[in-house]
PDB file of N, CA, C and O in Angstrom:
ATOM      1  N   MET A   1      -3.261  12.410   1.011  1.00  0.00           N
ATOM      2  CA  MET A   1      -4.042  12.397  -0.052  1.00  0.00           C
ATOM      3  C   MET A   1      -4.743  10.980  -0.275  1.00  0.00           C
ATOM      4  O   MET A   1      -5.959  10.886  -0.440  1.00  0.00           O
ATOM      5  N   ILE A   2      -3.886   9.899  -0.265  1.00  0.00           N
ATOM      6  CA  ILE A   2      -4.604   8.711  -0.363  1.00  0.00           C
ATOM      7  C   ILE A   2      -5.382   8.325   0.528  1.00  0.00           C
ATOM      8  O   ILE A   2      -6.460   7.790   0.269  1.00  0.00           O
ATOM      9  N   TYR A   3      -4.915   8.556   1.811  1.00  0.00           N
ATOM     10  CA  TYR A   3      -5.982   8.486   2.816  1.00  0.00           C
ATOM     11  C   TYR A   3      -7.235   9.056   2.991  1.00  0.00           C
ATOM     12  O   TYR A   3      -8.196   8.458   3.476  1.00  0.00           O
ATOM     13  N   GLN A   4      -7.237  10.534   2.491  1.00  0.00           N
ATOM     14  CA  GLN A   4      -8.400  11.255   2.381  1.00  0.00           C
ATOM     15  C   GLN A   4      -9.242  10.826   1.427  1.00  0.00           C
ATOM     16  O   GLN A   4     -10.448  11.060   1.503  1.00  0.00           O
ATOM     17  N   SER A   5      -8.644  10.081   0.318  1.00  0.00           N
ATOM     18  CA  SER A   5      -9.631   9.774  -0.654  1.00  0.00           C
ATOM     19  C   SER A   5     -10.284   8.391  -0.483  1.00  0.00           C
ATOM     20  O   SER A   5     -11.060   7.894  -1.298  1.00  0.00           O
ATOM     21  N   GLY A   6      -9.850   7.783   0.763  1.00  0.00           N
ATOM     22  CA  GLY A   6     -10.371   6.485   1.056  1.00  0.00           C
ATOM     23  C   GLY A   6      -9.497   5.175   0.651  1.00  0.00           C
ATOM     24  O   GLY A   6      -9.810   4.033   0.990  1.00  0.00           O
ATOM     25  N   TYR A   7      -8.452   5.480  -0.057  1.00  0.00           N
ATOM     26  CA  TYR A   7      -7.804   4.516  -0.636  1.00  0.00           C
ATOM     27  C   TYR A   7      -7.122   3.655   0.587  1.00  0.00           C
ATOM     28  O   TYR A   7      -6.999   2.442   0.417  1.00  0.00           O
ATOM     29  N   LEU A   8      -6.658   4.272   1.859  1.00  0.00           N
ATOM     30  CA  LEU A   8      -6.284   3.846   2.923  1.00  0.00           C
ATOM     31  C   LEU A   8      -6.893   4.103   4.179  1.00  0.00           C
ATOM     32  O   LEU A   8      -7.185   5.275   4.418  1.00  0.00           O
ATOM     33  N   THR A   9      -7.181   3.093   5.163  1.00  0.00           N
ATOM     34  CA  THR A   9      -7.782   3.409   6.322  1.00  0.00           C
ATOM     35  C   THR A   9      -6.782   3.297   7.570  1.00  0.00           C
ATOM     36  O   THR A   9      -5.674   2.776   7.444  1.00  0.00           O
ATOM     37  N   ILE A  10      -7.180   3.744   8.608  1.00  0.00           N
ATOM     38  CA  ILE A  10      -6.371   3.943   9.784  1.00  0.00           C
ATOM     39  C   ILE A  10      -6.893   2.638  10.463  1.00  0.00           C
ATOM     40  O   ILE A  10      -8.069   2.567  10.819  1.00  0.00           O
ATOM     41  N   LYS A  11      -6.024   1.612  10.641  1.00  0.00           N
ATOM     42  CA  LYS A  11      -6.256   0.273  11.169  1.00  0.00           C
ATOM     43  C   LYS A  11      -5.871   0.481  12.698  1.00  0.00           C
ATOM     44  O   LYS A  11      -6.667   0.004  13.506  1.00  0.00           O
ATOM     45  N   GLU A  12      -4.847   1.078  13.152  1.00  0.00           N
ATOM     46  CA  GLU A  12      -4.399   1.233  14.442  1.00  0.00           C
ATOM     47  C   GLU A  12      -3.727   2.663  14.712  1.00  0.00           C
ATOM     48  O   GLU A  12      -3.188   3.314  13.816  1.00  0.00           O
ATOM     49  N   TYR A  13      -3.811   3.045  15.938  1.00  0.00           N
ATOM     50  CA  TYR A  13      -3.384   4.399  16.257  1.00  0.00           C
ATOM     51  C   TYR A  13      -2.456   4.101  17.809  1.00  0.00           C
ATOM     52  O   TYR A  13      -2.947   3.696  18.863  1.00  0.00           O
ATOM     53  N   GLU A  14      -1.145   4.408  17.574  1.00  0.00           N
ATOM     54  CA  GLU A  14      -0.312   4.122  18.933  1.00  0.00           C
ATOM     55  C   GLU A  14       0.016   5.607  19.521  1.00  0.00           C
ATOM     56  O   GLU A  14       0.937   6.321  19.123  1.00  0.00           O
ATOM     57  N   ARG A  15      -0.733   5.867  20.342  1.00  0.00           N
ATOM     58  CA  ARG A  15      -0.966   7.360  20.876  1.00  0.00           C
ATOM     59  C   ARG A  15       0.431   7.677  21.458  1.00  0.00           C
ATOM     60  O   ARG A  15       0.892   8.795  21.229  1.00  0.00           O
ATOM     61  N   ASP A  16       1.143   6.798  22.186  1.00  0.00           N
ATOM     62  CA  ASP A  16       2.205   7.220  22.958  1.00  0.00           C
ATOM     63  C   ASP A  16       3.506   7.689  21.937  1.00  0.00           C
ATOM     64  O   ASP A  16       4.341   8.524  22.282  1.00  0.00           O
ATOM     65  N   MET A  17       3.509   6.988  20.619  1.00  0.00           N
ATOM     66  CA  MET A  17       4.449   7.245  19.817  1.00  0.00           C
ATOM     67  C   MET A  17       3.902   8.024  18.760  1.00  0.00           C
ATOM     68  O   MET A  17       4.700   8.520  17.965  1.00  0.00           O
ATOM     69  N   GLY A  18       2.588   8.237  18.597  1.00  0.00           N
ATOM     70  CA  GLY A  18       2.027   9.122  17.192  1.00  0.00           C
ATOM     71  C   GLY A  18       1.958   8.523  16.084  1.00  0.00           C
ATOM     72  O   GLY A  18       1.896   9.197  15.056  1.00  0.00           O
ATOM     73  N   LEU A  19       1.951   6.944  16.025  1.00  0.00           N
ATOM     74  CA  LEU A  19       1.997   6.339  14.835  1.00  0.00           C
ATOM     75  C   LEU A  19       0.741   5.758  14.373  1.00  0.00           C
ATOM     76  O   LEU A  19      -0.085   5.314  15.171  1.00  0.00           O
ATOM     77  N   PHE A  20       0.573   5.748  13.113  1.00  0.00           N
ATOM     78  CA  PHE A  20      -0.697   5.073  12.578  1.00  0.00           C
ATOM     79  C   PHE A  20      -0.346   3.952  11.852  1.00  0.00           C
ATOM     80  O   PHE A  20       0.795   3.896  11.394  1.00  0.00           O
ATOM     81  N   LEU A  21      -1.138   3.036  11.664  1.00  0.00           N
ATOM     82  CA  LEU A  21      -1.025   1.813  11.077  1.00  0.00           C
ATOM     83  C   LEU A  21      -2.237   1.870   9.972  1.00  0.00           C
ATOM     84  O   LEU A  21      -3.413   1.748  10.317  1.00  0.00           O
ATOM     85  N   LEU A  22      -1.895   2.037   8.812  1.00  0.00           N
ATOM     86  CA  LEU A  22      -2.725   2.032   7.737  1.00  0.00           C
ATOM     87  C   LEU A  22      -3.065   0.763   7.006  1.00  0.00           C
ATOM     88  O   LEU A  22      -2.216  -0.118   6.866  1.00  0.00           O
ATOM     89  N   ASP A  23      -4.332   0.646   6.520  1.00  0.00           N
ATOM     90  CA  ASP A  23      -4.336  -0.784   5.859  1.00  0.00           C
ATOM     91  C   ASP A  23      -5.525  -0.194   4.438  1.00  0.00           C
ATOM     92  O   ASP A  23      -6.170   0.854   4.389  1.00  0.00           O
ATOM     93  N   PHE A  24      -5.469  -1.126   3.610  1.00  0.00           N
ATOM     94  CA  PHE A  24      -6.569  -1.058   2.622  1.00  0.00           C
ATOM     95  C   PHE A  24      -7.844  -1.552   3.183  1.00  0.00           C
ATOM     96  O   PHE A  24      -7.949  -2.467   4.000  1.00  0.00           O
ATOM     97  N   PRO A  25      -8.970  -0.738   2.577  1.00  0.00           N
ATOM     98  CA  PRO A  25     -10.226  -0.984   3.193  1.00  0.00           C
ATOM     99  C   PRO A  25     -10.975  -2.356   2.490  1.00  0.00           C
ATOM    100  O   PRO A  25     -12.046  -2.832   2.868  1.00  0.00           O
ATOM    101  N   ASN A  26     -10.258  -2.786   1.542  1.00  0.00           N
ATOM    102  CA  ASN A  26     -10.911  -4.132   0.974  1.00  0.00           C
ATOM    103  C   ASN A  26      -9.779  -4.377  -0.075  1.00  0.00           C
ATOM    104  O   ASN A  26      -8.848  -3.620  -0.349  1.00  0.00           O
ATOM    105  N   ASN A  27     -10.089  -5.696  -0.639  1.00  0.00           N
ATOM    106  CA  ASN A  27      -9.114  -6.241  -1.567  1.00  0.00           C
ATOM    107  C   ASN A  27      -9.194  -5.567  -2.888  1.00  0.00           C
ATOM    108  O   ASN A  27      -8.179  -5.574  -3.585  1.00  0.00           O
ATOM    109  N   GLU A  28     -10.249  -4.997  -3.311  1.00  0.00           N
ATOM    110  CA  GLU A  28     -10.471  -4.376  -4.716  1.00  0.00           C
ATOM    111  C   GLU A  28      -9.793  -3.098  -4.505  1.00  0.00           C
ATOM    112  O   GLU A  28      -9.284  -2.672  -5.541  1.00  0.00           O
ATOM    113  N   VAL A  29      -9.642  -2.404  -3.536  1.00  0.00           N
ATOM    114  CA  VAL A  29      -8.761  -1.216  -3.444  1.00  0.00           C
ATOM    115  C   VAL A  29      -7.329  -1.446  -3.413  1.00  0.00           C
ATOM    116  O   VAL A  29      -6.474  -0.711  -3.908  1.00  0.00           O
ATOM    117  N   LYS A  30      -7.126  -2.655  -2.717  1.00  0.00           N
ATOM    118  CA  LYS A  30      -5.823  -2.892  -2.471  1.00  0.00           C
ATOM    119  C   LYS A  30      -5.056  -3.587  -4.008  1.00  0.00           C
ATOM    120  O   LYS A  30      -3.844  -3.507  -4.212  1.00  0.00           O
ATOM    121  N   GLY A  31      -5.791  -4.085  -4.733  1.00  0.00           N
ATOM    122  CA  GLY A  31      -5.345  -4.658  -6.001  1.00  0.00           C
ATOM    123  C   GLY A  31      -5.146  -3.229  -7.006  1.00  0.00           C
ATOM    124  O   GLY A  31      -4.141  -2.969  -7.669  1.00  0.00           O
ATOM    125  N   GLY A  32      -6.382  -2.415  -6.910  1.00  0.00           N
ATOM    126  CA  GLY A  32      -6.012  -1.425  -7.849  1.00  0.00           C
ATOM    127  C   GLY A  32      -5.044  -0.558  -7.343  1.00  0.00           C
ATOM    128  O   GLY A  32      -4.536   0.112  -8.243  1.00  0.00           O
ATOM    129  N   PHE A  33      -4.626  -0.337  -6.282  1.00  0.00           N
ATOM    130  CA  PHE A  33      -3.351   0.193  -5.786  1.00  0.00           C
ATOM    131  C   PHE A  33      -2.209  -0.201  -6.043  1.00  0.00           C
ATOM    132  O   PHE A  33      -1.291   0.552  -6.367  1.00  0.00           O
ATOM    133  N   LEU A  34      -2.115  -1.536  -5.921  1.00  0.00           N
ATOM    134  CA  LEU A  34      -0.779  -2.361  -6.331  1.00  0.00           C
ATOM    135  C   LEU A  34      -0.617  -2.041  -7.810  1.00  0.00           C
ATOM    136  O   LEU A  34       0.434  -1.560  -8.234  1.00  0.00           O
ATOM    137  N   THR A  35      -1.747  -2.332  -8.664  1.00  0.00           N
ATOM    138  CA  THR A  35      -1.404  -2.441 -10.145  1.00  0.00           C
ATOM    139  C   THR A  35      -1.394  -1.149 -10.510  1.00  0.00           C
ATOM    140  O   THR A  35      -0.519  -0.895 -11.338  1.00  0.00           O
ATOM    141  N   MET A  36      -2.116  -0.176 -10.153  1.00  0.00           N
ATOM    142  CA  MET A  36      -2.321   1.344 -10.926  1.00  0.00           C
ATOM    143  C   MET A  36      -1.401   2.323 -10.153  1.00  0.00           C
ATOM    144  O   MET A  36      -0.473   2.918 -10.701  1.00  0.00           O
ATOM    145  N   ILE A  37      -1.689   2.437  -8.975  1.00  0.00           N
ATOM    146  CA  ILE A  37      -0.940   3.696  -8.194  1.00  0.00           C
ATOM    147  C   ILE A  37       0.428   3.465  -7.885  1.00  0.00           C
ATOM    148  O   ILE A  37       1.318   4.295  -8.072  1.00  0.00           O
ATOM    149  N   ALA A  38       0.611   2.154  -7.337  1.00  0.00           N
ATOM    150  CA  ALA A  38       1.841   1.859  -7.032  1.00  0.00           C
ATOM    151  C   ALA A  38       3.020   2.068  -8.200  1.00  0.00           C
ATOM    152  O   ALA A  38       4.100   2.640  -8.053  1.00  0.00           O
ATOM    153  N   SER A  39       2.488   1.431  -9.407  1.00  0.00           N
ATOM    154  CA  SER A  39       3.231   1.276 -10.691  1.00  0.00           C
ATOM    155  C   SER A  39       3.556   3.019 -11.126  1.00  0.00           C
ATOM    156  O   SER A  39       4.659   3.333 -11.572  1.00  0.00           O
ATOM    157  N   ASN A  40       2.657   3.852 -10.964  1.00  0.00           N
ATOM    158  CA  ASN A  40       2.891   5.193 -11.088  1.00  0.00           C
ATOM    159  C   ASN A  40       3.943   5.898 -10.383  1.00  0.00           C
ATOM    160  O   ASN A  40       4.758   6.664 -10.897  1.00  0.00           O
ATOM    161  N   TYR A  41       3.841   5.525  -8.986  1.00  0.00           N
ATOM    162  CA  TYR A  41       4.808   6.124  -8.381  1.00  0.00           C
ATOM    163  C   TYR A  41       6.188   5.589  -8.290  1.00  0.00           C
ATOM    164  O   TYR A  41       7.135   6.236  -7.844  1.00  0.00           O
ATOM    165  N   LEU A  42       6.256   4.336  -8.751  1.00  0.00           N
ATOM    166  CA  LEU A  42       7.647   3.410  -9.088  1.00  0.00           C
ATOM    167  C   LEU A  42       8.051   3.751 -10.383  1.00  0.00           C
ATOM    168  O   LEU A  42       9.199   3.439 -10.697  1.00  0.00           O
ATOM    169  N   ASP A  43       7.155   4.484 -11.424  1.00  0.00           N
ATOM    170  CA  ASP A  43       7.698   4.657 -12.730  1.00  0.00           C
ATOM    171  C   ASP A  43       7.754   3.252 -13.515  1.00  0.00           C
ATOM    172  O   ASP A  43       8.611   3.164 -14.394  1.00  0.00           O
ATOM    173  N   VAL A  44       7.187   2.503 -13.354  1.00  0.00           N
ATOM    174  CA  VAL A  44       7.093   1.129 -14.088  1.00  0.00           C
ATOM    175  C   VAL A  44       6.549   1.403 -15.243  1.00  0.00           C
ATOM    176  O   VAL A  44       5.431   1.916 -15.298  1.00  0.00           O
ATOM    177  N   LYS A  45       7.297   1.085 -16.391  1.00  0.00           N
ATOM    178  CA  LYS A  45       6.829   1.408 -17.858  1.00  0.00           C
ATOM    179  C   LYS A  45       5.759   0.487 -18.398  1.00  0.00           C
ATOM    180  O   LYS A  45       4.954   0.883 -19.241  1.00  0.00           O
ATOM    181  N   SER A  46       5.750  -0.656 -17.947  1.00  0.00           N
ATOM    182  CA  SER A  46       4.490  -1.592 -18.586  1.00  0.00           C
ATOM    183  C   SER A  46       4.303  -2.937 -17.813  1.00  0.00           C
ATOM    184  O   SER A  46       5.165  -3.792 -17.609  1.00  0.00           O
ATOM    185  N   GLY A  47       3.073  -2.942 -17.448  1.00  0.00           N
ATOM    186  CA  GLY A  47       2.563  -3.997 -16.695  1.00  0.00           C
ATOM    187  C   GLY A  47       3.022  -3.987 -15.145  1.00  0.00           C
ATOM    188  O   GLY A  47       3.490  -2.987 -14.601  1.00  0.00           O
ATOM    189  N   VAL A  48       2.830  -5.222 -14.512  1.00  0.00           N
ATOM    190  CA  VAL A  48       3.393  -5.179 -13.128  1.00  0.00           C
ATOM    191  C   VAL A  48       4.676  -5.715 -12.926  1.00  0.00           C
ATOM    192  O   VAL A  48       4.868  -6.923 -13.067  1.00  0.00           O
ATOM    193  N   GLY A  49       5.583  -4.929 -12.607  1.00  0.00           N
ATOM    194  CA  GLY A  49       7.040  -5.377 -12.689  1.00  0.00           C
ATOM    195  C   GLY A  49       7.497  -6.051 -11.377  1.00  0.00           C
ATOM    196  O   GLY A  49       6.702  -6.174 -10.445  1.00  0.00           O
ATOM    197  N   THR A  50       8.555  -6.414 -11.311  1.00  0.00           N
ATOM    198  CA  THR A  50       9.164  -7.203 -10.249  1.00  0.00           C
ATOM    199  C   THR A  50       9.091  -6.522  -8.849  1.00  0.00           C
ATOM    200  O   THR A  50       8.810  -7.105  -7.802  1.00  0.00           O
ATOM    201  N   ILE A  51       9.420  -5.049  -9.003  1.00  0.00           N
ATOM    202  CA  ILE A  51       9.300  -4.195  -7.831  1.00  0.00           C
ATOM    203  C   ILE A  51       7.962  -4.174  -7.289  1.00  0.00           C
ATOM    204  O   ILE A  51       7.715  -4.465  -6.119  1.00  0.00           O
ATOM    205  N   THR A  52       7.114  -3.836  -8.129  1.00  0.00           N
ATOM    206  CA  THR A  52       5.628  -3.728  -7.687  1.00  0.00           C
ATOM    207  C   THR A  52       5.238  -5.054  -7.066  1.00  0.00           C
ATOM    208  O   THR A  52       4.516  -5.079  -6.070  1.00  0.00           O
ATOM    209  N   GLN A  53       5.680  -6.103  -7.607  1.00  0.00           N
ATOM    210  CA  GLN A  53       5.196  -7.525  -7.124  1.00  0.00           C
ATOM    211  C   GLN A  53       5.837  -8.011  -5.716  1.00  0.00           C
ATOM    212  O   GLN A  53       5.337  -8.772  -4.888  1.00  0.00           O
ATOM    213  N   ASP A  54       7.258  -7.259  -5.683  1.00  0.00           N
ATOM    214  CA  ASP A  54       7.899  -7.620  -4.335  1.00  0.00           C
ATOM    215  C   ASP A  54       7.015  -6.841  -3.476  1.00  0.00           C
ATOM    216  O   ASP A  54       6.494  -7.436  -2.532  1.00  0.00           O
ATOM    217  N   MET A  55       6.721  -5.390  -3.684  1.00  0.00           N
ATOM    218  CA  MET A  55       5.989  -4.581  -2.631  1.00  0.00           C
ATOM    219  C   MET A  55       4.501  -5.170  -2.251  1.00  0.00           C
ATOM    220  O   MET A  55       4.070  -4.919  -1.125  1.00  0.00           O
ATOM    221  N   ALA A  56       3.694  -5.959  -3.173  1.00  0.00           N
ATOM    222  CA  ALA A  56       2.653  -6.356  -2.990  1.00  0.00           C
ATOM    223  C   ALA A  56       2.841  -7.767  -2.039  1.00  0.00           C
ATOM    224  O   ALA A  56       1.963  -7.981  -1.203  1.00  0.00           O
ATOM    225  N   PHE A  57       3.788  -8.569  -2.139  1.00  0.00           N
ATOM    226  CA  PHE A  57       3.935  -9.600  -1.399  1.00  0.00           C
ATOM    227  C   PHE A  57       4.581  -9.224  -0.012  1.00  0.00           C
ATOM    228  O   PHE A  57       4.276  -9.806   1.029  1.00  0.00           O
ATOM    229  N   ALA A  58       5.512  -8.189  -0.086  1.00  0.00           N
ATOM    230  CA  ALA A  58       5.677  -7.471   1.397  1.00  0.00           C
ATOM    231  C   ALA A  58       4.527  -7.039   2.179  1.00  0.00           C
ATOM    232  O   ALA A  58       4.345  -7.371   3.350  1.00  0.00           O
ATOM    233  N   LEU A  59       3.715  -6.251   1.463  1.00  0.00           N
ATOM    234  CA  LEU A  59       2.432  -5.894   2.219  1.00  0.00           C
ATOM    235  C   LEU A  59       1.553  -7.004   2.714  1.00  0.00           C
ATOM    236  O   LEU A  59       1.101  -7.058   3.858  1.00  0.00           O
ATOM    237  N   GLU A  60       1.322  -7.985   1.661  1.00  0.00           N
ATOM    238  CA  GLU A  60       0.501  -9.100   2.249  1.00  0.00           C
ATOM    239  C   GLU A  60       1.076  -9.895   3.538  1.00  0.00           C
ATOM    240  O   GLU A  60       0.426 -10.460   4.418  1.00  0.00           O
ATOM    241  N   ASP A  61       2.422  -9.784   3.405  1.00  0.00           N
ATOM    242  CA  ASP A  61       3.314 -10.838   4.530  1.00  0.00           C
ATOM    243  C   ASP A  61       3.508  -9.620   5.925  1.00  0.00           C
ATOM    244  O   ASP A  61       4.075  -9.936   6.970  1.00  0.00           O
ATOM    245  N   GLY A  62       2.955  -8.316   5.689  1.00  0.00           N
ATOM    246  CA  GLY A  62       3.135  -7.576   6.703  1.00  0.00           C
ATOM    247  C   GLY A  62       4.433  -6.977   6.814  1.00  0.00           C
ATOM    248  O   GLY A  62       4.617  -6.357   7.862  1.00  0.00           O
ATOM    249  N   GLU A  63       5.404  -7.011   5.971  1.00  0.00           N
ATOM    250  CA  GLU A  63       6.932  -6.774   5.922  1.00  0.00           C
ATOM    251  C   GLU A  63       6.934  -5.217   5.726  1.00  0.00           C
ATOM    252  O   GLU A  63       7.385  -4.784   4.666  1.00  0.00           O
ATOM    253  N   LEU A  64       6.516  -4.447   6.564  1.00  0.00           N
ATOM    254  CA  LEU A  64       6.705  -3.062   6.247  1.00  0.00           C
ATOM    255  C   LEU A  64       7.882  -2.600   5.726  1.00  0.00           C
ATOM    256  O   LEU A  64       7.847  -1.888   4.723  1.00  0.00           O
ATOM    257  N   GLU A  65       9.229  -2.977   6.401  1.00  0.00           N
ATOM    258  CA  GLU A  65      10.319  -2.464   6.045  1.00  0.00           C
ATOM    259  C   GLU A  65      10.813  -2.858   4.629  1.00  0.00           C
ATOM    260  O   GLU A  65      11.528  -2.030   4.064  1.00  0.00           O
ATOM    261  N   THR A  66      10.549  -3.924   4.033  1.00  0.00           N
ATOM    262  CA  THR A  66      10.735  -4.220   2.914  1.00  0.00           C
ATOM    263  C   THR A  66       9.811  -3.336   1.896  1.00  0.00           C
ATOM    264  O   THR A  66      10.265  -2.947   0.820  1.00  0.00           O
ATOM    265  N   PHE A  67       8.531  -3.062   2.305  1.00  0.00           N
ATOM    266  CA  PHE A  67       7.684  -2.420   1.411  1.00  0.00           C
ATOM    267  C   PHE A  67       8.231  -1.136   1.334  1.00  0.00           C
ATOM    268  O   PHE A  67       7.711  -0.286   0.610  1.00  0.00           O
TER     269      PHE A  67
END
């Protein structure tokens, strides 16, 4: 659903493994995702918590396992 609504785009596709590398289409969407959508999925009660910040830093650094 997040991909279909345009919040994520396909950056790369690994045909042999059937893997997709997803990315945000721009910084505005990335910021909105990290502050609003991710907070809802993680059940953060108020503001951007440590977990959300850690996820944002992991995404920026390309650390998908940490994310």
